[in-house]
SELOBA-500613 format. One record per residue (C-alpha): residue number from 1; residue in three letters; x, z negated, y negated. Coordinates in pm, 1 decimal, padded with zeros to 6 digits. Example, Ala and Ser with C-alpha at 12.3 -4.5 7.8 and 13.67 -1.06 7.14 Angstrom:
<atoms>
{1,'ALA',{01230.0,-00780.0,00450.0}}
{2,'SER',{01367.0,-00714.0,00106.0}}
</atoms>
This chain:
<atoms>
{1,'UNK',{11610.5,-10280.6,-27358.4}}
{2,'UNK',{11628.5,-09949.9,-27321.4}}
{3,'UNK',{11319.0,-09808.7,-27109.4}}
{4,'UNK',{11343.1,-09515.3,-26871.8}}
{5,'UNK',{11115.4,-09204.8,-26879.1}}
{6,'UNK',{10843.8,-09259.8,-26599.6}}
{7,'UNK',{10979.9,-09116.7,-26198.8}}
{8,'UNK',{10760.0,-08783.9,-26159.6}}
{9,'UNK',{10514.4,-09020.9,-25928.7}}
{10,'UNK',{10388.6,-09198.1,-26200.8}}
{11,'UNK',{10343.5,-08918.1,-26422.3}}
{12,'UNK',{10095.0,-08776.7,-26156.3}}
{13,'UNK',{09936.8,-09094.8,-26141.6}}
{14,'UNK',{09911.8,-09133.8,-26508.0}}
{15,'UNK',{09741.6,-08758.8,-26503.3}}
{16,'UNK',{09510.9,-08860.6,-26201.3}}
{17,'UNK',{09445.1,-09205.4,-26404.4}}
{18,'UNK',{09339.5,-08976.3,-26698.7}}
{19,'UNK',{09111.6,-08724.3,-26528.1}}
{20,'UNK',{08941.9,-09019.8,-26339.2}}
{21,'UNK',{08893.6,-09183.2,-26703.9}}
{22,'UNK',{08777.9,-08797.9,-26862.2}}
{23,'UNK',{08465.0,-08837.7,-26582.3}}
{24,'UNK',{08363.5,-09106.2,-26780.4}}
{25,'UNK',{08316.5,-08991.1,-27137.9}}
{26,'UNK',{08245.4,-08596.3,-27098.9}}
{27,'UNK',{07901.7,-08497.4,-26998.8}}
{28,'UNK',{07866.0,-08360.0,-26645.2}}
{29,'UNK',{07724.1,-08003.7,-26651.4}}
{30,'UNK',{07753.2,-07691.0,-26419.4}}
{31,'UNK',{07691.6,-07302.1,-26448.3}}
{32,'UNK',{07538.3,-07143.3,-26189.2}}
{33,'UNK',{07739.2,-06941.1,-25931.3}}
{34,'UNK',{07714.8,-06538.1,-25741.5}}
{35,'UNK',{07962.1,-06365.4,-25567.9}}
{36,'UNK',{08175.1,-06096.9,-25720.2}}
{37,'UNK',{08173.7,-05811.9,-25550.0}}
{38,'UNK',{08477.4,-05674.7,-25650.6}}
{39,'UNK',{08691.4,-05927.2,-25678.4}}
{40,'UNK',{08527.4,-06171.8,-25316.2}}
{41,'UNK',{08467.3,-06473.1,-25463.0}}
{42,'UNK',{08265.3,-06700.8,-25661.0}}
{43,'UNK',{08231.3,-06644.2,-26021.7}}
{44,'UNK',{08021.4,-06800.4,-26307.2}}
{45,'UNK',{07692.0,-06688.3,-26428.2}}
{46,'UNK',{07711.5,-06643.3,-26816.6}}
{47,'UNK',{07491.2,-06843.2,-27016.1}}
{48,'UNK',{07350.7,-07058.3,-26707.8}}
{49,'UNK',{07560.0,-07387.4,-26811.6}}
{50,'UNK',{07308.6,-07665.4,-26804.6}}
{51,'UNK',{07361.0,-08008.3,-26814.1}}
{52,'UNK',{07350.7,-08294.8,-26487.1}}
{53,'UNK',{07349.7,-08609.8,-26452.9}}
{54,'UNK',{07713.9,-08808.5,-26498.6}}
{55,'UNK',{07874.2,-08840.1,-26192.4}}
{56,'UNK',{08149.5,-09078.2,-26306.9}}
{57,'UNK',{08491.4,-09087.0,-26066.0}}
{58,'UNK',{08512.6,-09425.4,-25910.3}}
{59,'UNK',{08857.8,-09630.8,-25882.7}}
{60,'UNK',{08790.4,-09598.4,-25554.7}}
{61,'UNK',{08701.6,-09242.2,-25487.8}}
{62,'UNK',{09024.6,-09179.9,-25758.0}}
{63,'UNK',{09246.5,-09342.4,-25512.9}}
{64,'UNK',{09077.8,-09184.6,-25225.1}}
{65,'UNK',{09087.6,-08849.9,-25396.1}}
{66,'UNK',{09535.3,-08886.4,-25349.6}}
{67,'UNK',{09507.0,-08809.5,-24986.9}}
{68,'UNK',{09224.9,-08542.4,-25040.2}}
{69,'UNK',{09525.8,-08412.4,-25233.2}}
{70,'UNK',{09708.5,-08342.6,-24970.6}}
{71,'UNK',{09448.9,-08230.7,-24723.1}}
{72,'UNK',{09355.0,-07954.0,-25007.5}}
{73,'UNK',{09696.3,-07877.4,-25053.7}}
{74,'UNK',{09820.8,-07823.0,-24717.0}}
{75,'UNK',{09871.7,-07523.4,-24645.3}}
{76,'UNK',{10125.9,-07484.1,-25013.1}}
{77,'UNK',{10307.9,-07831.8,-24889.8}}
{78,'UNK',{10346.0,-07702.4,-24492.5}}
{79,'UNK',{10482.2,-07372.7,-24715.4}}
{80,'UNK',{10750.8,-07580.0,-24883.0}}
{81,'UNK',{10843.5,-07786.4,-24580.4}}
{82,'UNK',{10876.0,-07460.2,-24334.3}}
{83,'UNK',{11080.6,-07203.3,-24598.2}}
{84,'UNK',{11300.4,-07565.3,-24645.7}}
{85,'UNK',{11362.0,-07617.0,-24322.9}}
{86,'UNK',{11438.4,-07240.6,-24306.1}}
{87,'UNK',{11684.7,-07256.1,-24621.2}}
{88,'UNK',{11834.6,-07537.8,-24482.6}}
{89,'UNK',{11918.8,-07411.9,-24133.7}}
{90,'UNK',{12065.5,-07074.1,-24344.9}}
{91,'UNK',{12288.0,-07301.6,-24521.4}}
{92,'UNK',{12399.0,-07467.7,-24184.6}}
{93,'UNK',{12495.4,-07157.8,-24111.2}}
{94,'UNK',{12778.0,-07142.3,-24352.4}}
{95,'UNK',{12570.2,-06777.5,-24502.6}}
{96,'UNK',{12502.5,-06878.3,-24791.9}}
{97,'UNK',{12821.3,-07105.2,-24890.6}}
{98,'UNK',{13040.0,-06783.2,-24783.0}}
{99,'UNK',{12755.9,-06518.4,-24974.4}}
{100,'UNK',{12790.5,-06747.2,-25302.9}}
{101,'UNK',{13159.3,-06743.9,-25254.9}}
{102,'UNK',{13192.1,-06336.3,-25289.1}}
{103,'UNK',{12945.4,-06317.0,-25501.9}}
{104,'UNK',{13104.6,-06564.8,-25723.7}}
{105,'UNK',{13433.7,-06351.4,-25706.6}}
{106,'UNK',{13214.3,-06043.7,-25732.4}}
{107,'UNK',{13082.5,-06205.5,-26092.9}}
{108,'UNK',{13427.4,-06379.5,-26175.5}}
{109,'UNK',{13478.0,-06304.1,-26515.4}}
{110,'UNK',{13089.8,-06254.4,-26606.2}}
{111,'UNK',{12854.6,-06561.6,-26460.6}}
{112,'UNK',{12651.5,-06436.4,-26723.8}}
{113,'UNK',{12557.4,-06116.3,-26560.3}}
{114,'UNK',{12466.2,-06277.8,-26207.3}}
{115,'UNK',{12199.9,-06516.5,-26408.1}}
{116,'UNK',{12085.9,-06195.6,-26607.9}}
{117,'UNK',{12072.5,-06090.1,-26229.5}}
{118,'UNK',{11881.8,-06361.0,-26114.4}}
{119,'UNK',{11658.9,-06378.7,-26346.8}}
{120,'UNK',{11526.9,-05999.6,-26340.6}}
{121,'UNK',{11510.9,-06080.1,-25967.6}}
{122,'UNK',{11298.9,-06383.9,-26025.7}}
{123,'UNK',{11128.9,-06165.0,-26314.2}}
{124,'UNK',{10997.2,-05897.1,-26023.9}}
{125,'UNK',{10929.7,-06164.9,-25771.0}}
{126,'UNK',{10715.1,-06317.9,-26003.2}}
{127,'UNK',{10515.5,-06022.6,-26094.2}}
{128,'UNK',{10479.6,-05893.9,-25748.5}}
{129,'UNK',{10388.8,-06270.6,-25596.9}}
{130,'UNK',{10313.2,-06473.9,-25816.0}}
{131,'UNK',{10609.0,-06690.5,-25678.2}}
{132,'UNK',{10627.1,-07013.2,-25742.9}}
{133,'UNK',{10634.6,-07303.5,-25490.6}}
{134,'UNK',{10850.0,-07079.4,-25266.6}}
{135,'UNK',{11166.9,-07176.7,-25516.1}}
{136,'UNK',{11099.4,-07550.4,-25481.3}}
{137,'UNK',{11265.5,-07504.5,-25100.9}}
{138,'UNK',{11522.1,-07279.8,-25301.9}}
{139,'UNK',{11655.7,-07547.7,-25515.0}}
{140,'UNK',{11903.3,-07727.2,-25362.0}}
{141,'UNK',{12107.3,-07374.9,-25319.5}}
{142,'UNK',{12035.9,-07330.1,-25698.7}}
{143,'UNK',{12224.4,-07664.2,-25737.3}}
{144,'UNK',{12533.5,-07531.0,-25532.9}}
{145,'UNK',{12536.4,-07263.6,-25764.1}}
{146,'UNK',{12540.5,-07417.0,-26129.0}}
{147,'UNK',{12782.2,-07645.0,-25985.7}}
{148,'UNK',{12991.7,-07313.4,-25915.3}}
{149,'UNK',{12962.8,-07113.0,-26199.8}}
{150,'UNK',{12991.3,-07349.1,-26429.5}}
{151,'UNK',{12644.3,-07392.4,-26516.2}}
{152,'UNK',{12409.2,-07706.8,-26607.5}}
{153,'UNK',{12136.9,-07767.6,-26399.3}}
{154,'UNK',{11830.3,-07684.0,-26637.3}}
{155,'UNK',{11937.1,-07364.8,-26710.3}}
{156,'UNK',{11985.7,-07277.1,-26341.7}}
{157,'UNK',{11650.8,-07364.4,-26283.0}}
{158,'UNK',{11551.2,-07209.9,-26629.3}}
{159,'UNK',{11677.9,-06884.9,-26541.9}}
{160,'UNK',{11501.8,-06868.0,-26186.9}}
{161,'UNK',{11193.2,-07041.5,-26248.0}}
{162,'UNK',{11134.6,-06948.3,-26549.0}}
{163,'UNK',{11141.1,-06592.6,-26543.2}}
{164,'UNK',{10951.3,-06604.1,-26220.6}}
{165,'UNK',{10719.3,-06747.1,-26401.0}}
{166,'UNK',{10732.0,-06487.9,-26746.4}}
{167,'UNK',{10710.2,-06239.7,-26444.5}}
{168,'UNK',{10390.3,-06364.9,-26363.6}}
{169,'UNK',{10249.7,-06472.6,-26700.3}}
{170,'UNK',{10345.8,-06124.3,-26837.3}}
{171,'UNK',{10374.2,-05889.7,-26556.8}}
{172,'UNK',{10113.5,-05567.3,-26469.4}}
{173,'UNK',{10079.5,-05692.6,-26083.6}}
{174,'UNK',{10067.0,-05991.6,-26043.5}}
{175,'UNK',{09784.2,-06038.0,-25802.8}}
{176,'UNK',{09668.6,-06375.9,-25838.9}}
{177,'UNK',{09656.7,-06395.1,-26187.8}}
{178,'UNK',{09606.9,-06007.9,-26380.6}}
{179,'UNK',{09474.9,-05832.1,-26072.4}}
{180,'UNK',{09199.8,-06092.9,-26024.1}}
{181,'UNK',{09109.8,-06121.4,-26408.0}}
{182,'UNK',{09128.2,-05750.7,-26412.7}}
{183,'UNK',{08844.8,-05669.2,-26131.5}}
{184,'UNK',{08618.6,-05997.2,-26287.2}}
{185,'UNK',{08631.8,-05902.0,-26630.5}}
{186,'UNK',{08529.7,-05535.3,-26474.2}}
{187,'UNK',{08843.3,-05369.8,-26630.1}}
{188,'UNK',{09046.7,-05059.7,-26432.9}}
{189,'UNK',{09284.4,-05255.1,-26207.2}}
{190,'UNK',{09669.4,-05224.9,-26327.7}}
{191,'UNK',{09607.7,-05083.3,-26641.9}}
{192,'UNK',{09745.3,-05138.2,-26930.4}}
{193,'UNK',{10028.4,-05153.3,-26776.8}}
{194,'UNK',{10292.9,-05006.7,-27002.1}}
{195,'UNK',{10211.9,-05234.0,-27266.4}}
{196,'UNK',{10281.4,-05535.3,-27065.5}}
{197,'UNK',{10572.5,-05425.2,-26907.8}}
{198,'UNK',{10708.8,-05383.6,-27300.7}}
{199,'UNK',{10641.0,-05795.8,-27425.0}}
{200,'UNK',{10768.4,-05863.6,-27040.0}}
{201,'UNK',{11051.1,-05719.9,-27131.2}}
{202,'UNK',{11071.3,-05886.6,-27447.9}}
{203,'UNK',{10944.8,-06207.7,-27358.4}}
{204,'UNK',{11218.1,-06222.7,-27017.9}}
{205,'UNK',{11520.1,-06111.4,-27226.2}}
{206,'UNK',{11474.2,-06371.8,-27495.7}}
{207,'UNK',{11442.5,-06593.4,-27259.0}}
{208,'UNK',{11759.2,-06576.7,-27062.8}}
{209,'UNK',{11965.3,-06529.8,-27347.4}}
{210,'UNK',{11836.4,-06864.2,-27491.0}}
{211,'UNK',{11961.3,-07036.6,-27124.0}}
{212,'UNK',{12246.6,-06813.6,-27129.2}}
{213,'UNK',{12341.7,-06923.5,-27508.9}}
{214,'UNK',{12292.9,-07270.1,-27416.3}}
{215,'UNK',{12322.5,-07339.1,-27032.9}}
{216,'UNK',{12729.5,-07376.2,-27030.1}}
{217,'UNK',{12806.9,-07686.2,-26870.6}}
{218,'UNK',{13041.6,-07867.2,-27092.4}}
{219,'UNK',{13191.1,-08124.1,-26843.8}}
{220,'UNK',{13310.8,-07823.4,-26615.3}}
{221,'UNK',{13692.9,-07797.0,-26544.4}}
{222,'UNK',{13714.5,-07588.4,-26233.8}}
{223,'UNK',{13861.9,-07274.8,-26283.0}}
{224,'UNK',{13636.8,-06992.8,-26081.5}}
{225,'UNK',{13835.2,-06868.8,-25759.5}}
{226,'UNK',{14107.9,-06627.0,-25836.2}}
{227,'UNK',{14163.9,-06499.7,-25444.9}}
{228,'UNK',{13940.9,-06325.5,-25291.1}}
{229,'UNK',{13712.1,-06512.4,-25020.0}}
{230,'UNK',{13752.4,-06412.2,-24675.3}}
{231,'UNK',{13436.1,-06087.6,-24556.2}}
{232,'UNK',{13125.9,-06235.1,-24481.2}}
{233,'UNK',{13159.7,-06244.0,-24054.2}}
{234,'UNK',{12847.6,-06004.1,-23918.5}}
{235,'UNK',{12641.7,-06298.9,-23840.3}}
{236,'UNK',{12663.0,-06396.3,-24203.3}}
{237,'UNK',{12560.7,-06042.4,-24335.3}}
{238,'UNK',{12275.8,-06017.8,-24053.4}}
{239,'UNK',{12156.1,-06347.6,-24223.0}}
{240,'UNK',{12165.4,-06278.8,-24506.1}}
{241,'UNK',{12002.0,-05939.9,-24474.4}}
{242,'UNK',{11703.4,-06103.6,-24251.4}}
{243,'UNK',{11685.5,-06306.9,-24543.6}}
{244,'UNK',{11590.3,-06001.7,-24750.6}}
{245,'UNK',{11380.5,-05903.4,-24551.2}}
{246,'UNK',{11148.3,-06162.3,-24476.7}}
{247,'UNK',{11094.8,-06148.2,-24848.0}}
{248,'UNK',{11006.5,-05825.6,-24872.6}}
{249,'UNK',{10768.3,-05873.7,-24564.4}}
{250,'UNK',{10620.2,-06176.7,-24781.1}}
{251,'UNK',{10576.2,-05977.7,-25095.4}}
{252,'UNK',{10408.3,-05669.4,-24926.6}}
{253,'UNK',{10204.2,-05942.5,-24700.2}}
{254,'UNK',{10099.8,-06113.7,-25029.7}}
{255,'UNK',{10014.4,-05749.6,-25177.9}}
{256,'UNK',{09925.5,-05507.2,-24944.0}}
{257,'UNK',{09778.7,-05743.1,-24637.1}}
{258,'UNK',{09567.7,-05990.0,-24828.2}}
{259,'UNK',{09903.4,-06264.6,-24644.1}}
{260,'UNK',{09801.9,-06674.0,-24771.3}}
{261,'UNK',{10000.2,-06936.9,-24773.9}}
{262,'UNK',{10001.3,-06998.1,-24360.3}}
{263,'UNK',{10086.3,-06625.3,-24276.1}}
{264,'UNK',{10427.2,-06671.5,-24518.6}}
{265,'UNK',{10500.4,-07001.8,-24346.5}}
{266,'UNK',{10500.2,-06803.8,-23994.6}}
{267,'UNK',{10758.0,-06555.3,-24117.1}}
{268,'UNK',{10957.1,-06797.5,-24275.9}}
{269,'UNK',{10937.0,-07030.6,-23935.7}}
{270,'UNK',{11055.6,-06746.3,-23773.3}}
{271,'UNK',{11307.8,-06630.3,-23952.5}}
{272,'UNK',{11470.2,-06969.9,-23976.6}}
{273,'UNK',{11446.7,-07002.8,-23565.8}}
{274,'UNK',{11622.5,-06700.1,-23541.2}}
{275,'UNK',{11884.6,-06714.2,-23744.9}}
{276,'UNK',{12001.2,-07047.6,-23653.5}}
{277,'UNK',{12074.3,-06871.9,-23318.2}}
{278,'UNK',{12197.9,-06614.9,-23471.2}}
{279,'UNK',{12444.7,-06844.4,-23695.7}}
{280,'UNK',{12555.6,-07026.5,-23341.2}}
{281,'UNK',{12376.2,-07320.5,-23362.3}}
{282,'UNK',{12248.4,-07342.1,-23094.3}}
{283,'UNK',{11871.0,-07434.4,-23015.4}}
{284,'UNK',{11940.8,-07809.3,-23062.6}}
{285,'UNK',{12105.7,-07777.8,-23359.5}}
{286,'UNK',{11855.0,-07542.0,-23477.8}}
{287,'UNK',{11637.2,-07815.1,-23454.8}}
{288,'UNK',{11812.1,-08054.6,-23569.2}}
{289,'UNK',{11890.2,-07870.5,-23926.5}}
{290,'UNK',{11523.4,-07755.7,-23931.0}}
{291,'UNK',{11384.7,-08131.5,-23888.4}}
{292,'UNK',{11680.5,-08219.7,-24180.3}}
{293,'UNK',{11579.0,-07959.3,-24371.7}}
{294,'UNK',{11191.2,-08105.5,-24366.2}}
{295,'UNK',{11296.8,-08452.5,-24474.1}}
{296,'UNK',{11501.1,-08229.2,-24835.8}}
{297,'UNK',{11177.5,-08187.9,-24954.7}}
{298,'UNK',{10924.2,-08419.0,-24840.8}}
{299,'UNK',{10862.7,-08529.2,-25224.4}}
{300,'UNK',{10830.2,-08265.7,-25331.4}}
{301,'UNK',{10531.3,-08194.0,-25126.5}}
{302,'UNK',{10400.9,-08534.1,-25215.0}}
{303,'UNK',{10371.4,-08423.3,-25558.2}}
{304,'UNK',{10225.9,-08105.1,-25501.7}}
{305,'UNK',{09959.0,-08308.9,-25320.5}}
{306,'UNK',{09889.1,-08512.1,-25620.8}}
{307,'UNK',{09853.1,-08243.3,-25844.5}}
{308,'UNK',{09563.4,-08061.2,-25624.0}}
{309,'UNK',{09437.1,-08467.5,-25660.4}}
{310,'UNK',{09336.9,-08411.7,-26026.3}}
{311,'UNK',{09163.4,-08095.1,-26028.7}}
{312,'UNK',{08965.5,-08265.4,-25758.9}}
{313,'UNK',{08905.5,-08582.2,-25968.9}}
{314,'UNK',{08773.6,-08320.1,-26207.1}}
{315,'UNK',{08559.3,-08142.0,-26010.2}}
{316,'UNK',{08430.5,-08464.0,-25825.6}}
{317,'UNK',{08318.3,-08563.7,-26154.2}}
{318,'UNK',{08156.7,-08216.8,-26264.0}}
{319,'UNK',{08339.4,-08210.5,-26623.0}}
{320,'UNK',{08531.1,-07857.8,-26530.0}}
{321,'UNK',{08222.5,-07675.3,-26689.4}}
{322,'UNK',{08177.1,-07839.3,-26945.5}}
{323,'UNK',{08552.8,-07843.1,-27045.1}}
{324,'UNK',{08506.0,-07457.8,-27075.8}}
{325,'UNK',{08190.5,-07451.1,-27198.3}}
{326,'UNK',{08367.2,-07679.0,-27520.8}}
{327,'UNK',{08675.4,-07508.6,-27518.6}}
{328,'UNK',{08501.5,-07101.6,-27574.9}}
{329,'UNK',{08206.6,-07168.5,-27676.4}}
{330,'UNK',{08250.4,-07161.8,-28110.5}}
{331,'UNK',{08454.8,-06804.3,-27993.7}}
{332,'UNK',{08136.4,-06578.7,-28101.1}}
{333,'UNK',{08146.4,-06712.5,-28449.7}}
{334,'UNK',{08544.5,-06599.6,-28502.8}}
{335,'UNK',{08705.5,-06349.4,-28668.1}}
{336,'UNK',{08799.2,-06124.6,-28434.7}}
{337,'UNK',{09204.4,-06163.1,-28377.7}}
{338,'UNK',{09148.0,-06539.1,-28471.4}}
{339,'UNK',{08879.8,-06535.6,-28159.3}}
{340,'UNK',{09195.1,-06286.6,-27981.2}}
{341,'UNK',{09393.1,-06575.5,-28044.9}}
{342,'UNK',{09200.6,-06906.3,-27974.9}}
{343,'UNK',{09087.3,-06731.4,-27608.2}}
{344,'UNK',{09490.7,-06793.6,-27608.6}}
{345,'UNK',{09520.5,-07128.2,-27646.5}}
{346,'UNK',{09170.4,-07234.8,-27512.7}}
{347,'UNK',{09307.8,-07073.1,-27154.9}}
{348,'UNK',{09610.2,-07289.5,-27178.7}}
{349,'UNK',{09427.8,-07581.3,-27267.0}}
{350,'UNK',{09233.9,-07557.5,-26959.8}}
{351,'UNK',{09521.0,-07466.8,-26704.5}}
{352,'UNK',{09591.5,-07792.1,-26763.2}}
{353,'UNK',{09271.5,-07971.9,-26568.4}}
{354,'UNK',{09270.0,-07661.2,-26354.7}}
{355,'UNK',{09606.7,-07543.0,-26250.8}}
{356,'UNK',{09535.4,-07282.1,-26018.8}}
{357,'UNK',{09522.0,-06954.3,-26248.1}}
{358,'UNK',{09313.3,-06762.4,-25952.0}}
{359,'UNK',{09088.6,-07024.8,-26013.0}}
{360,'UNK',{09122.5,-07003.9,-26381.8}}
{361,'UNK',{09046.3,-06614.0,-26391.4}}
{362,'UNK',{08690.8,-06646.0,-26184.9}}
{363,'UNK',{08644.1,-06949.8,-26385.2}}
{364,'UNK',{08692.0,-06764.9,-26740.3}}
{365,'UNK',{08611.9,-06389.6,-26735.8}}
{366,'UNK',{08245.8,-06399.8,-26709.5}}
{367,'UNK',{08195.9,-06623.6,-26920.7}}
{368,'UNK',{08447.9,-06424.3,-27175.6}}
{369,'UNK',{08404.0,-06095.4,-27112.0}}
{370,'UNK',{08047.7,-06085.7,-27280.3}}
{371,'UNK',{08204.6,-06249.2,-27564.6}}
{372,'UNK',{08402.6,-05982.5,-27616.8}}
{373,'UNK',{08163.2,-05722.2,-27589.0}}
{374,'UNK',{07971.7,-05908.1,-27874.1}}
{375,'UNK',{08229.0,-05889.5,-28138.7}}
{376,'UNK',{08367.3,-05562.6,-27996.0}}
{377,'UNK',{08670.9,-05697.2,-27894.8}}
{378,'UNK',{08827.7,-05518.1,-27534.6}}
{379,'UNK',{08788.4,-05722.0,-27238.2}}
{380,'UNK',{09139.6,-05587.1,-27146.9}}
{381,'UNK',{09229.0,-05861.9,-27489.1}}
{382,'UNK',{09035.9,-06127.2,-27300.0}}
{383,'UNK',{09278.5,-06059.1,-26988.5}}
{384,'UNK',{09602.2,-06072.0,-27186.3}}
{385,'UNK',{09481.2,-06421.4,-27370.7}}
{386,'UNK',{09421.0,-06523.5,-26942.3}}
{387,'UNK',{09766.7,-06443.4,-26815.7}}
{388,'UNK',{09973.0,-06541.8,-27138.0}}
{389,'UNK',{09727.2,-06887.7,-27172.9}}
{390,'UNK',{09768.5,-06999.2,-26797.5}}
{391,'UNK',{10060.5,-06841.8,-26716.6}}
{392,'UNK',{10299.4,-06985.4,-27007.1}}
{393,'UNK',{10127.2,-07290.3,-26957.2}}
{394,'UNK',{10268.3,-07287.1,-26615.7}}
{395,'UNK',{10613.3,-07365.6,-26758.1}}
{396,'UNK',{10508.9,-07716.6,-26917.0}}
{397,'UNK',{10196.7,-07889.4,-26747.3}}
{398,'UNK',{10287.7,-08108.1,-26541.2}}
{399,'UNK',{09997.5,-08051.3,-26351.0}}
{400,'UNK',{10189.1,-07774.1,-26220.2}}
{401,'UNK',{10260.2,-07907.2,-25878.6}}
{402,'UNK',{10518.3,-07624.4,-25839.3}}
{403,'UNK',{10730.7,-07731.0,-26149.5}}
{404,'UNK',{10703.4,-08075.3,-26101.2}}
{405,'UNK',{10813.7,-08025.0,-25733.8}}
{406,'UNK',{11100.4,-07831.9,-25871.1}}
{407,'UNK',{11231.1,-08127.9,-26128.6}}
{408,'UNK',{11189.8,-08342.8,-25863.7}}
{409,'UNK',{11389.9,-08146.4,-25601.6}}
{410,'UNK',{11671.3,-08120.0,-25849.6}}
{411,'UNK',{11717.1,-08473.0,-25984.2}}
{412,'UNK',{11572.4,-08389.1,-26312.9}}
{413,'UNK',{11340.7,-08535.0,-26529.5}}
{414,'UNK',{11032.8,-08368.4,-26704.3}}
{415,'UNK',{11151.6,-08577.9,-27012.5}}
{416,'UNK',{11500.5,-08344.9,-26933.7}}
{417,'UNK',{11296.7,-08057.0,-26858.4}}
{418,'UNK',{11074.0,-08083.8,-27191.7}}
{419,'UNK',{11369.2,-08134.9,-27455.7}}
{420,'UNK',{11557.3,-07815.0,-27254.9}}
{421,'UNK',{11267.8,-07582.1,-27331.5}}
{422,'UNK',{11038.8,-07683.0,-27569.7}}
{423,'UNK',{11213.3,-07399.6,-27759.7}}
{424,'UNK',{11210.7,-07116.5,-27538.3}}
{425,'UNK',{10818.6,-07201.3,-27368.1}}
{426,'UNK',{10738.3,-07183.5,-27794.6}}
{427,'UNK',{10921.4,-06865.7,-27830.5}}
{428,'UNK',{10773.4,-06744.4,-27492.9}}
{429,'UNK',{10413.9,-06843.4,-27649.3}}
{430,'UNK',{10436.7,-06692.3,-27997.8}}
{431,'UNK',{10542.3,-06353.8,-27856.6}}
{432,'UNK',{10210.6,-06432.4,-27581.3}}
{433,'UNK',{09965.1,-06417.0,-27960.7}}
{434,'UNK',{10172.2,-06140.2,-28090.3}}
{435,'UNK',{10115.6,-05919.1,-27813.0}}
{436,'UNK',{09686.8,-06084.5,-27792.9}}
{437,'UNK',{09711.1,-05985.9,-28185.6}}
{438,'UNK',{09873.9,-05637.2,-28158.2}}
{439,'UNK',{09635.9,-05564.0,-27849.5}}
{440,'UNK',{09318.3,-05581.8,-28041.3}}
{441,'UNK',{09430.7,-05250.2,-28216.9}}
{442,'UNK',{09596.5,-05119.3,-27920.7}}
{443,'UNK',{09281.8,-05110.3,-27727.5}}
{444,'UNK',{09049.8,-05034.3,-27968.4}}
</atoms>
């Protein structure tokens, strides 16, 4: 009998169980923490690690951590539901369908150019705002696009979601990754931008090229439209313009106004209710469409909540700092090049139990920056190792609620995703390793 690959819910439960088991095996310990004025966050004090009494998480506490994870991730879950509802309202107005028809006709004979354009747009968004969870609500629309242009759903997800991840992992302006890491490591903010952009273009170009070459749907037998579709109505044009304005406001709010998920949710809620009225759905019709949109993405929100539970268990067991110590303490005795590459690999491994990129920066930069000083390495190299290691790992780690929710919303199994992406992901990791190694000399 052929065994089916585990459901996403089961995968998350397995990781929750494994995290609980680790609290019985890994010694408990913690670093002292102090407020860092540059980043406004609490950071660990280098050399302050002390063992503490073990605090293993009980089976009962493990299950309690699941609803606690939902509460901890409530702002992200609400964002997913509200953006999902807003996009569902837009779809009900017909603006997306008509817009896609016009777009596909424009790229009728050059569908690959359309995918390149999407990859660039989402890479820019990832670079500017660390875009991830917001893509979850777009998945139903991406599935429509994949069917219309003859590319597999995994290839379209790969180009859109993967490009956003690469933009955040390699770019110079992600406020939740490189900017925080540079502040904590006391490296000038936005420094090394040109160097990062060079490797961003290399990584993004190879990633998009791979999926364009391998992503065509062999079962696609419908010809693309050769008859020019009707022009968009005035209301559809207004709706699509408002969508672009809403995303612009979101990015500007994140980068300049200190916005968090709640502000993003608010602006998309306003957008969704407004376009429903503009699209002639009426007040009740807009409300019904919004509630139906919630239903489409409830399970995606569940996955995000369960991913948060994993971190809560490790935090409760007091073993996160012990994992950090075990990963990075041997670095002082290694040659500089090997030490830099090991930092990247260590950051990748650490990102499994610590799926927050900003949290990982705050945890590791205060420890690794002094080590870099001791061995004569630029702190910029330490930031790069963190940025690549944590960022690229978001493509594959099941503890990243965003990727698991995207897969769940698209009906793609985690096994299918790994089978389709392990080769380009390995290439991207290799580019990151090369970049870190070269940066030892570039920033010396």
